[in-house]
N, C-alpha and C positions, 0 to 999 in steps of 0.2 A: 504494500500500500504506500502511495506517495504522500509526502508531507510537504507543506509549503515552507520554503527556505527563503529567508531574507538575510543574505550574507553581506555584510558591510566590510569592505577591506580598506583598512587604513594602513597604507604602506608608506612609511617614511622612506625617503630616498637618501641613502648614504652615498655621497658623491666624492670621488677621489679625482683630483685634477693634477695634471702635470704642467709645470710652468716653464716657459723659456725665461731668459734673463731680461727680455725686453717687453714682454706683455703677459697678461694674466687672463685666465678663463674664470668667469664667475657663472655659477649655475643656480637658477632659481626654480623651485618647485611651484608650479601653477595649479596643477590638478593631479590628484591621486587616482589610482585605478578604482573602478567600481564595476563589479560584475553583475549587478542587478539582482532581481528577485527571480527565483526559479523553484520548480518542484524537483526533488531528488528521489529517484527510484531506488530499488534495492541494491543495484550494483554501482551507482555513481557514473562518472564520466568526466568530460572536460568542457570548459567554457572558454572560447577565444574571443578577445576583444581586439579589433583591428586598430590601426593608427587613426582611423576616422571615427572610432567609437561603435562600429557595427559589431554585434556579437552573434556567435553561432555556438551550437552545442553538439556534443557527441555522447554516446552511451544512452543511459535512460534519464538524462537531464532534460526537463521541459522548461523553456524560457517563458517567463511571465511578463506581460507588458503592464507595468504599474508605474507609480510615481518614482520609483527607485530605478532610474534608467542606468544603462551601462555607460562607462566612460574610460577612455584610454588615459594613460599617464601623460601629462604635458609638462615639459621643462622649457625654460628659456635660457639660452646661452648668450652671455655677454663676452665678446672677445673682439679684438680688432678686425675690421672688415677684411676679408680675404684670408683669414686664418683657416688652415686645414686641420680639422679635428677628427680623430678616430675614436670610436666607441668600443669598449669591451664590456659586455654584460657579465655580471658576477654569477656565482652559482645560483641554482634554483633556491628560492626562499621558502622556508617552512613557516606557514602562518598558523598560529595557535588560536583555538576557539574559546569563547567565553563559557561554553558548556563542555569543555574538554575537546579532544580531537585535533586533527591537523588537516590542512590542505597544502598543496604545493603550487607556487607561482613561478612560472618560467617566463623570462623576458624574451620577447620576439624582436622583430626588426623595428627600425624607426622610419618615419616618413622621409627622412633625408638620406638614409643609407649610412654607410661608413666606409671610408672617410667622407666627410662633407666639408664644404667651404662656407664660412659665415659670410653673410651679405649685408647685415645691418651694421651701421656705423654707431658705436657707443655714444650716448647711453642707450640707444635702441638695442634690441635683442633679437636673436634668431630663435624661432620657435621649433621645438623638437617634440613630435608625438611618438609615443612608444606603445607598441602592441604587447599583449600578454596572454598567456594561457594558464588557466587555473585547472588543476587536477583535483577532483573531488572523489573521495572514497564512498563507501556505503554509509548508511546512517549510523552505524556503530563506530566507524573510524572518523567520520566527519559529521557529527550531529549538528542540528540547527543552532545558529548563534551568530555572534559577531566575531570575525577573525581578523587578527592583526599581525603584522610583521614588518620587516624591513627588507629591502633589496639593495644591491649595490651596482653601480655603473662607474666605470673609469673612463674619463675623457683625457685624451692625450693630444696636445697641440704639436703638430708635426712641423 
């Protein structure tokens, strides 16, 4: 039997930056991931959120259209215009639930790819959207609740 799940993912971004001697990268978190509301069946599955905020599901996850809509992670990068920046995603993040259990967050691609070249002249910023995949177990390993965790991304100025 399915049960309504409202998972709220508060993923703080741990950002590691690499600096040259002449310029600095500054990263701002604008929006955290939100995988929305869904029904979870007996075996679980995955929810993917694209760089545009579109979500899809696999397994026996049924997506619900409610006030709690899906959202990709959005960061803004401030660096000198023309800076070439490469992105290295950290390991999959294990998010822990308010009622016990865990789910796994895997960072996917960004809308700008890697490496990318900044185009905004500071103080303006280059916007970076990041896609993610959430792996949800069955109701015993991933019970309903609020899940939180952190993920890391390394930005290197080339």
